[in-house]
ROVEXMAR-236654 format. One line per 3 residues: number of its first residue (from 1); for each residue z, y, x of C-alpha. Coordinates in Angstrom, 1 decimal, always signed. Layout:
N
NUM> Z,Y,X | ...
This chain:
131
1> -11.2,+20.8,-9.2 | -9.1,+18.0,-10.1 | -7.8,+17.8,-13.8
4> -3.6,+18.4,-14.1 | -2.8,+15.5,-16.1 | -4.3,+13.4,-12.9
7> -2.6,+15.5,-10.7 | +0.9,+14.8,-12.2 | +0.3,+10.8,-12.0
10> +3.2,+9.0,-10.6 | +3.1,+6.4,-7.5 | +2.8,+2.9,-8.8
13> +1.9,-0.1,-6.6 | -1.0,-1.9,-8.1 | -1.3,+1.0,-11.2
16> -4.6,+1.9,-12.4 | -3.9,+4.8,-14.6 | -3.0,+8.0,-14.8
19> +0.6,+7.0,-16.0 | +1.0,+5.1,-12.6 | -1.2,+4.5,-9.9
22> -1.7,+3.5,-6.4 | -3.6,+5.2,-3.7 | -7.0,+3.3,-4.5
25> -6.5,+3.1,-8.4 | -5.6,+6.9,-8.1 | -9.1,+7.8,-6.4
28> -10.5,+5.6,-8.9 | -9.5,+7.7,-11.4 | -10.2,+10.9,-9.7
31> -14.1,+9.6,-8.5 | -14.5,+9.1,-12.4 | -13.1,+12.1,-13.8
34> -14.4,+14.6,-11.4 | -17.1,+13.1,-9.7 | -18.7,+10.6,-12.3
37> -18.4,+7.4,-9.8 | -17.1,+4.2,-11.1 | -15.9,+2.7,-8.4
40> -15.1,-1.0,-8.4 | -11.9,-2.9,-8.5 | -10.0,-4.8,-6.2
43> -8.8,-8.3,-7.2 | -6.0,-8.4,-4.5 | -2.4,-7.2,-5.2
46> +0.1,-6.0,-2.8 | +3.5,-5.7,-1.9 | +3.9,-2.2,-1.7
49> +6.4,-2.3,+0.8 | +3.9,-4.4,+3.1 | +1.4,-2.4,+4.7
52> -0.5,-5.3,+6.4 | -1.0,-6.8,+2.4 | -2.2,-3.6,+1.3
55> -4.4,-3.1,+4.4 | -6.1,-6.3,+3.1 | -6.4,-5.2,-0.2
58> -8.3,-2.4,+0.7 | -10.6,-4.2,+3.6 | -11.7,-6.4,+0.6
61> -12.6,-4.0,-1.3 | -14.2,-1.2,+1.0 | -16.1,-3.9,+3.1
64> -19.1,-3.2,+0.2 | -19.1,+0.7,+0.4 | -21.5,+1.9,+2.4
67> -20.0,+4.6,+5.3 | -21.2,+8.3,+5.8 | -22.3,+9.0,+8.9
70> -19.5,+11.2,+10.7 | -19.4,+15.0,+10.2 | -21.2,+14.2,+6.6
73> -18.6,+13.3,+4.4 | -18.9,+15.3,+1.2 | -16.9,+16.3,-1.6
76> -16.0,+12.7,-4.0 | -16.6,+10.8,-0.7 | -14.0,+8.4,-0.6
79> -11.6,+9.2,+3.4 | -10.0,+6.0,+4.7 | -7.0,+6.3,+6.9
82> -5.2,+4.9,+9.2 | -0.7,+4.3,+9.0 | +0.9,+2.3,+11.4
85> -2.0,+1.5,+13.2 | -4.0,+0.1,+10.2 | -6.7,+1.3,+7.7
88> -4.2,+1.3,+4.4 | -4.9,+4.4,+2.6 | -7.6,+6.6,+1.0
91> -8.2,+9.4,-0.8 | -11.0,+11.6,-1.9 | -12.7,+14.0,+0.1
94> -12.8,+17.9,-1.6 | -14.1,+20.8,+0.5 | -13.1,+22.6,+3.7
97> -11.3,+19.1,+5.2 | -9.4,+18.6,+2.3 | -8.9,+15.7,+0.7
100> -6.5,+14.2,-2.4 | -4.7,+11.4,-2.4 | -1.6,+10.1,-3.5
103> +0.6,+8.2,-1.6 | +4.2,+6.4,-2.4 | +6.3,+8.6,-0.4
106> +5.5,+11.6,-1.8 | +6.1,+10.2,-5.5 | +2.8,+12.4,-7.0
109> -0.9,+12.8,-5.5 | -1.2,+16.0,-3.4 | -4.0,+18.5,-1.2
112> -3.8,+18.1,+2.5 | -6.3,+18.4,+5.4 | -7.7,+15.8,+7.0
115> -8.9,+17.5,+9.8 | -5.4,+19.2,+11.3 | -1.9,+18.4,+10.7
118> -0.4,+14.7,+9.8 | -3.5,+13.3,+9.1 | -5.6,+14.4,+12.1
121> -7.3,+11.3,+14.2 | -6.6,+9.3,+11.1 | -9.6,+8.8,+9.8
124> -11.0,+5.8,+10.1 | -14.0,+6.1,+7.6 | -15.8,+8.1,+4.8
127> -17.2,+6.0,+2.7 | -19.9,+6.9,-0.4 | -20.0,+4.8,-3.6
130> -23.3,+5.6,-5.4 | -23.5,+4.0,-9.4
């Protein structure tokens, strides 16, 4: 479902292209390429090793997004996840309880479950942007 070129995107703090992106930049690329949704940009840059500044940047943008009722998520929604107790990571919902995301520690995008494994219990919200 996600083009191979996007699955090879390396992590780059504040990045917004397939040559390098952060979690939100990569989610925007996937939404545009796979779901034909143009998600808004956020204007705040953050320090890549500062979880608090990353959380602020994500919060500043996602506050405008409509929330999805629990258990009503669908492919193309954005999943907001907590790290270190703060909502500071996003990905794109796929099917069957899975999501695609790009995180600094992995270095490249991956697909994981949000219903079990390391992300279970860390879902802060599902959001849906509609053009």
